C-alpha angles and dihedrals in degrees: 000000000000131000117192125177134178124239118194112246089243088073089068100052142013109273144166086272085076137225096306091065090044092053093042094050094043092051090051087054091053092046088057092051092048090049089051092052093043098049105028091098088057092055093254116136118202119197137151137218117216110202123202129196102334131181101237139134087286088072106077093214090057092072087069100035122035092202125042113263116233091253095051110134111252132183110256092228095078109101093202090056096221142086120267117240128227087235089063091053088048090053091054089050091050091050091056091044097054126091091240088072095053092120091053116097138140096027137122117216116205113216094183111115092261099306095128088044 
């Protein structure tokens, strides 16, 4: 059995969202690690995905364009200099769901273009 949660990227670094987001995200990461330790002997894997700036329905312009246009405004702090895509988050979830990752537990995978770096 697999348990995967999401942790906002602000839980991995200090940001404009402030210390509350940092503490909340960090505690979610620790909760993931604790669940992994508590349930590993029962065959339950607990992991997290930490999404960064992603082009989804929460971005108003995405309603008109399914992929970000080249001129889409982007925070300067993203090392890869582009928006993340929902399909990239899905790929991380699929990685954690497949049998080939059966030895992965208690980890948080940042899918954020290198921000958490």
